[in-house]
ZAVO-520526 format. One record per atom (N, C-alpha, C): residue in one letter; chain; atom name; x, y, z negated; residue number from 0. Coordinates in steps of 0.1 Angstrom, whole numbers, padded with zeros to 4 digits. Last residue first. Layout:
PT | type | mol | atom | X | Y | Z | seq
PT | A | A | CA | X | Y | Z | NUM;
...
# end
This chain:
PT | type | mol | atom | X | Y | Z | seq
PT | E | A | N | -0122 | 0087 | 0110 | 84;
PT | E | A | CA | -0119 | 0095 | 0122 | 84;
PT | E | A | C | -0127 | 0107 | 0124 | 84;
PT | C | A | N | -0132 | 0074 | 0089 | 83;
PT | C | A | CA | -0120 | 0082 | 0087 | 83;
PT | C | A | C | -0118 | 0091 | 0098 | 83;
PT | R | A | N | -0151 | 0057 | 0096 | 82;
PT | R | A | CA | -0155 | 0069 | 0089 | 82;
PT | R | A | C | -0144 | 0079 | 0087 | 82;
PT | S | A | N | -0135 | 0035 | 0105 | 81;
PT | S | A | CA | -0143 | 0044 | 0114 | 81;
PT | S | A | C | -0148 | 0057 | 0108 | 81;
PT | Y | A | N | -0102 | 0030 | 0096 | 80;
PT | Y | A | CA | -0116 | 0029 | 0091 | 80;
PT | Y | A | C | -0124 | 0039 | 0099 | 80;
PT | V | A | N | -0081 | 0017 | 0119 | 79;
PT | V | A | CA | -0084 | 0029 | 0112 | 79;
PT | V | A | C | -0099 | 0028 | 0109 | 79;
PT | G | A | N | -0055 | -0008 | 0121 | 78;
PT | G | A | CA | -0068 | -0004 | 0123 | 78;
PT | G | A | C | -0071 | 0009 | 0115 | 78;
PT | F | A | N | -0026 | -0019 | 0139 | 77;
PT | F | A | CA | -0032 | -0014 | 0127 | 77;
PT | F | A | C | -0046 | -0009 | 0131 | 77;
PT | R | A | N | -0005 | -0047 | 0149 | 76;
PT | R | A | CA | -0015 | -0037 | 0152 | 76;
PT | R | A | C | -0019 | -0031 | 0138 | 76;
PT | D | A | N | 0009 | -0072 | 0152 | 75;
PT | D | A | CA | 0016 | -0059 | 0154 | 75;
PT | D | A | C | 0006 | -0047 | 0157 | 75;
PT | R | A | N | -0012 | -0096 | 0169 | 74;
PT | R | A | CA | -0002 | -0091 | 0160 | 74;
PT | R | A | C | 0002 | -0077 | 0162 | 74;
PT | G | A | N | -0048 | -0094 | 0172 | 73;
PT | G | A | CA | -0035 | -0097 | 0177 | 73;
PT | G | A | C | -0025 | -0092 | 0167 | 73;
PT | T | A | N | -0073 | -0091 | 0161 | 72;
PT | T | A | CA | -0072 | -0087 | 0175 | 72;
PT | T | A | C | -0057 | -0090 | 0181 | 72;
PT | T | A | N | -0070 | -0098 | 0135 | 71;
PT | T | A | CA | -0078 | -0107 | 0144 | 71;
PT | T | A | C | -0076 | -0104 | 0158 | 71;
PT | K | A | N | -0057 | -0076 | 0125 | 70;
PT | K | A | CA | -0050 | -0088 | 0125 | 70;
PT | K | A | C | -0057 | -0098 | 0134 | 70;
PT | A | A | N | -0077 | -0057 | 0125 | 69;
PT | A | A | CA | -0066 | -0055 | 0134 | 69;
PT | A | A | C | -0058 | -0068 | 0135 | 69;
PT | L | A | N | -0093 | -0068 | 0105 | 68;
PT | L | A | CA | -0098 | -0067 | 0118 | 68;
PT | L | A | C | -0087 | -0065 | 0128 | 68;
PT | Y | A | N | -0076 | -0065 | 0083 | 67;
PT | Y | A | CA | -0079 | -0078 | 0088 | 67;
PT | Y | A | C | -0086 | -0078 | 0101 | 67;
PT | M | A | N | -0076 | -0037 | 0082 | 66;
PT | M | A | CA | -0063 | -0044 | 0084 | 66;
PT | M | A | C | -0066 | -0058 | 0089 | 66;
PT | V | A | N | -0102 | -0030 | 0077 | 65;
PT | V | A | CA | -0097 | -0027 | 0090 | 65;
PT | V | A | C | -0083 | -0034 | 0093 | 65;
PT | Q | A | N | -0103 | -0041 | 0050 | 64;
PT | Q | A | CA | -0113 | -0045 | 0061 | 64;
PT | Q | A | C | -0107 | -0042 | 0075 | 64;
PT | D | A | N | -0084 | -0025 | 0037 | 63;
PT | D | A | CA | -0082 | -0040 | 0038 | 63;
PT | D | A | C | -0091 | -0045 | 0049 | 63;
PT | A | A | N | -0096 | 0000 | 0037 | 62;
PT | A | A | CA | -0083 | -0002 | 0044 | 62;
PT | A | A | C | -0081 | -0017 | 0046 | 62;
PT | A | A | N | -0118 | -0006 | 0021 | 61;
PT | A | A | CA | -0120 | -0001 | 0035 | 61;
PT | A | A | C | -0107 | -0003 | 0043 | 61;
PT | R | A | N | -0106 | -0014 | -0003 | 60;
PT | R | A | CA | -0114 | -0023 | 0004 | 60;
PT | R | A | C | -0116 | -0019 | 0019 | 60;
PT | M | A | N | -0094 | 0010 | -0011 | 59;
PT | M | A | CA | -0086 | -0001 | -0008 | 59;
PT | M | A | C | -0094 | -0011 | 0000 | 59;
PT | L | A | N | -0118 | 0025 | -0016 | 58;
PT | L | A | CA | -0109 | 0029 | -0006 | 58;
PT | L | A | C | -0099 | 0018 | -0002 | 58;
PT | S | A | N | -0129 | 0010 | -0037 | 57;
PT | S | A | CA | -0136 | 0010 | -0024 | 57;
PT | S | A | C | -0127 | 0016 | -0013 | 57;
PT | K | A | N | -0109 | 0014 | -0057 | 56;
PT | K | A | CA | -0111 | 0001 | -0052 | 56;
PT | K | A | C | -0119 | 0001 | -0039 | 56;
PT | A | A | N | -0111 | 0041 | -0063 | 55;
PT | A | A | CA | -0099 | 0036 | -0056 | 55;
PT | A | A | C | -0101 | 0022 | -0050 | 55;
PT | D | A | N | -0145 | 0050 | -0056 | 54;
PT | D | A | CA | -0134 | 0048 | -0065 | 54;
PT | D | A | C | -0122 | 0043 | -0056 | 54;
PT | E | A | N | -0162 | 0058 | -0036 | 53;
PT | E | A | CA | -0167 | 0059 | -0050 | 53;
PT | E | A | C | -0155 | 0058 | -0060 | 53;
PT | C | A | N | -0151 | 0081 | -0011 | 52;
PT | C | A | CA | -0151 | 0067 | -0018 | 52;
PT | C | A | C | -0156 | 0069 | -0032 | 52;
PT | R | A | N | -0164 | 0099 | 0014 | 51;
PT | R | A | CA | -0161 | 0099 | 0000 | 51;
PT | R | A | C | -0162 | 0086 | -0006 | 51;
PT | Y | A | N | -0158 | 0110 | 0044 | 50;
PT | Y | A | CA | -0159 | 0098 | 0037 | 50;
PT | Y | A | C | -0154 | 0099 | 0023 | 50;
PT | K | A | N | -0156 | 0137 | 0052 | 49;
PT | K | A | CA | -0165 | 0128 | 0059 | 49;
PT | K | A | C | -0167 | 0115 | 0052 | 49;
PT | D | A | N | -0136 | 0148 | 0035 | 48;
PT | D | A | CA | -0150 | 0154 | 0035 | 48;
PT | D | A | C | -0160 | 0145 | 0042 | 48;
PT | N | A | N | -0119 | 0118 | 0023 | 47;
PT | N | A | CA | -0119 | 0131 | 0028 | 47;
PT | N | A | C | -0134 | 0136 | 0028 | 47;
PT | H | A | N | -0098 | 0093 | 0020 | 46;
PT | H | A | CA | -0108 | 0099 | 0012 | 46;
PT | H | A | C | -0108 | 0113 | 0016 | 46;
PT | T | A | N | -0091 | 0069 | 0045 | 45;
PT | T | A | CA | -0088 | 0081 | 0038 | 45;
PT | T | A | C | -0100 | 0085 | 0030 | 45;
PT | A | A | N | -0073 | 0041 | 0058 | 44;
PT | A | A | CA | -0086 | 0046 | 0053 | 44;
PT | A | A | C | -0082 | 0059 | 0044 | 44;
PT | V | A | N | -0058 | 0017 | 0078 | 43;
PT | V | A | CA | -0058 | 0031 | 0074 | 43;
PT | V | A | C | -0072 | 0035 | 0069 | 43;
PT | G | A | N | -0039 | -0012 | 0077 | 42;
PT | G | A | CA | -0052 | -0006 | 0077 | 42;
PT | G | A | C | -0051 | 0008 | 0072 | 42;
PT | A | A | N | -0018 | -0034 | 0096 | 41;
PT | A | A | CA | -0020 | -0023 | 0086 | 41;
PT | A | A | C | -0034 | -0018 | 0088 | 41;
PT | P | A | N | 0002 | -0063 | 0102 | 40;
PT | P | A | CA | -0010 | -0055 | 0104 | 40;
PT | P | A | C | -0010 | -0044 | 0093 | 40;
PT | A | A | N | 0035 | -0068 | 0113 | 39;
PT | A | A | CA | 0026 | -0067 | 0102 | 39;
PT | A | A | C | 0014 | -0059 | 0106 | 39;
PT | T | A | N | 0064 | -0088 | 0123 | 38;
PT | T | A | CA | 0053 | -0078 | 0126 | 38;
PT | T | A | C | 0044 | -0078 | 0114 | 38;
PT | I | A | N | 0099 | -0093 | 0126 | 37;
PT | I | A | CA | 0086 | -0095 | 0120 | 37;
PT | I | A | C | 0076 | -0084 | 0125 | 37;
PT | F | A | N | 0127 | -0111 | 0138 | 36;
PT | F | A | CA | 0118 | -0099 | 0140 | 36;
PT | F | A | C | 0104 | -0102 | 0133 | 36;
PT | I | A | N | 0158 | -0121 | 0126 | 35;
PT | I | A | CA | 0144 | -0124 | 0129 | 35;
PT | I | A | C | 0136 | -0111 | 0130 | 35;
PT | S | A | N | 0191 | -0132 | 0129 | 34;
PT | S | A | CA | 0182 | -0120 | 0130 | 34;
PT | S | A | C | 0168 | -0125 | 0134 | 34;
PT | V | A | N | 0210 | -0151 | 0107 | 33;
PT | V | A | CA | 0201 | -0151 | 0119 | 33;
PT | V | A | C | 0192 | -0139 | 0118 | 33;
PT | G | A | N | 0226 | -0155 | 0085 | 32;
PT | G | A | CA | 0231 | -0146 | 0096 | 32;
PT | G | A | C | 0222 | -0145 | 0108 | 32;
PT | S | A | N | 0216 | -0168 | 0064 | 31;
PT | S | A | CA | 0224 | -0176 | 0073 | 31;
PT | S | A | C | 0229 | -0168 | 0085 | 31;
PT | D | A | N | 0199 | -0150 | 0052 | 30;
PT | D | A | CA | 0211 | -0154 | 0045 | 30;
PT | D | A | C | 0221 | -0161 | 0054 | 30;
PT | T | A | N | 0188 | -0129 | 0080 | 29;
PT | T | A | CA | 0186 | -0140 | 0070 | 29;
PT | T | A | C | 0199 | -0142 | 0063 | 29;
PT | L | A | N | 0179 | -0097 | 0087 | 28;
PT | L | A | CA | 0190 | -0106 | 0087 | 28;
PT | L | A | C | 0188 | -0116 | 0076 | 28;
PT | L | A | N | 0154 | -0084 | 0107 | 27;
PT | L | A | CA | 0159 | -0087 | 0094 | 27;
PT | L | A | C | 0169 | -0098 | 0095 | 27;
PT | P | A | N | 0152 | -0059 | 0133 | 26;
PT | P | A | CA | 0153 | -0073 | 0128 | 26;
PT | P | A | C | 0158 | -0073 | 0114 | 26;
PT | S | A | N | 0131 | -0034 | 0142 | 25;
PT | S | A | CA | 0142 | -0036 | 0133 | 25;
PT | S | A | C | 0143 | -0051 | 0128 | 25;
PT | K | A | N | 0108 | -0032 | 0157 | 24;
PT | K | A | CA | 0121 | -0029 | 0163 | 24;
PT | K | A | C | 0133 | -0033 | 0155 | 24;
PT | R | A | N | 0086 | -0038 | 0141 | 23;
PT | R | A | CA | 0088 | -0045 | 0153 | 23;
PT | R | A | C | 0102 | -0043 | 0159 | 23;
PT | L | A | N | 0089 | -0019 | 0120 | 22;
PT | L | A | CA | 0090 | -0033 | 0117 | 22;
PT | L | A | C | 0093 | -0041 | 0130 | 22;
PT | S | A | N | 0084 | 0004 | 0135 | 21;
PT | S | A | CA | 0097 | 0002 | 0129 | 21;
PT | S | A | C | 0099 | -0013 | 0125 | 21;
PT | S | A | N | 0057 | 0001 | 0142 | 20;
PT | S | A | CA | 0067 | 0002 | 0152 | 20;
PT | S | A | C | 0081 | -0001 | 0147 | 20;
PT | V | A | N | 0045 | 0002 | 0116 | 19;
PT | V | A | CA | 0043 | -0010 | 0125 | 19;
PT | V | A | C | 0054 | -0010 | 0136 | 19;
PT | L | A | N | 0053 | 0029 | 0109 | 18;
PT | L | A | CA | 0057 | 0017 | 0101 | 18;
PT | L | A | C | 0056 | 0004 | 0109 | 18;
PT | R | A | N | 0042 | 0045 | 0129 | 17;
PT | R | A | CA | 0056 | 0044 | 0127 | 17;
PT | R | A | C | 0061 | 0032 | 0119 | 17;
PT | N | A | N | 0014 | 0039 | 0124 | 16;
PT | N | A | CA | 0020 | 0036 | 0137 | 16;
PT | N | A | C | 0035 | 0035 | 0136 | 16;
PT | A | A | N | 0012 | 0049 | 0098 | 15;
PT | A | A | CA | 0009 | 0035 | 0101 | 15;
PT | A | A | C | 0016 | 0031 | 0114 | 15;
PT | V | A | N | 0017 | 0077 | 0103 | 14;
PT | V | A | CA | 0026 | 0069 | 0094 | 14;
PT | V | A | C | 0024 | 0054 | 0096 | 14;
PT | R | A | N | -0005 | 0083 | 0120 | 13;
PT | R | A | CA | 0009 | 0084 | 0125 | 13;
PT | R | A | C | 0019 | 0076 | 0116 | 13;
PT | T | A | N | -0025 | 0079 | 0102 | 12;
PT | T | A | CA | -0025 | 0071 | 0114 | 12;
PT | T | A | C | -0011 | 0071 | 0120 | 12;
PT | A | A | N | -0021 | 0099 | 0083 | 11;
PT | A | A | CA | -0020 | 0085 | 0079 | 11;
PT | A | A | C | -0019 | 0076 | 0091 | 11;
PT | T | A | N | -0025 | 0122 | 0100 | 10;
PT | T | A | CA | -0012 | 0119 | 0094 | 10;
PT | T | A | C | -0010 | 0105 | 0090 | 10;
PT | N | A | N | -0052 | 0118 | 0106 | 9;
PT | N | A | CA | -0042 | 0118 | 0117 | 9;
PT | N | A | C | -0028 | 0116 | 0111 | 9;
PT | C | A | N | -0064 | 0120 | 0081 | 8;
PT | C | A | CA | -0065 | 0107 | 0088 | 8;
PT | C | A | C | -0054 | 0107 | 0099 | 8;
PT | D | A | N | -0043 | 0140 | 0059 | 7;
PT | D | A | CA | -0055 | 0137 | 0066 | 7;
PT | D | A | C | -0054 | 0124 | 0074 | 7;
PT | S | A | N | -0030 | 0141 | 0026 | 6;
PT | S | A | CA | -0028 | 0138 | 0040 | 6;
PT | S | A | C | -0041 | 0135 | 0047 | 6;
PT | D | A | N | -0028 | 0144 | -0002 | 5;
PT | D | A | CA | -0030 | 0156 | 0006 | 5;
PT | D | A | C | -0027 | 0153 | 0021 | 5;
PT | P | A | N | -0008 | 0114 | -0006 | 4;
PT | P | A | CA | -0016 | 0125 | -0012 | 4;
PT | P | A | C | -0017 | 0137 | -0002 | 4;
PT | L | A | N | -0007 | 0085 | 0005 | 3;
PT | L | A | CA | -0003 | 0097 | 0010 | 3;
PT | L | A | C | -0012 | 0109 | 0005 | 3;
PT | I | A | N | 0004 | 0054 | -0004 | 2;
PT | I | A | CA | -0006 | 0064 | -0008 | 2;
PT | I | A | C | 0000 | 0077 | -0003 | 2;
PT | I | A | N | 0005 | 0022 | 0008 | 1;
PT | I | A | CA | 0012 | 0035 | 0008 | 1;
PT | I | A | C | 0001 | 0045 | 0006 | 1;
PT | M | A | N | 0008 | -0012 | 0000 | 0;
PT | M | A | CA | 0000 | 0000 | 0000 | 0;
PT | M | A | C | 0009 | 0012 | 0000 | 0;
# end
């Protein structure tokens, strides 16, 4: 989880895109010296004027929902909660 205080949905989306892209481009080195590339899904949800979460748990649930949706559409993707846009 990454919390971005005072950030709007566009900023959060840019951060998610950079994170997913960085993981894709930067191999990890195993103990045996083998380079492996990893990918990860991500979900973006924000608490703003358009979408007011009841609490932190509901905000995390929204991000989790779009992360799993992104995961079902393929690797190396991120989703944005529709009310966030």
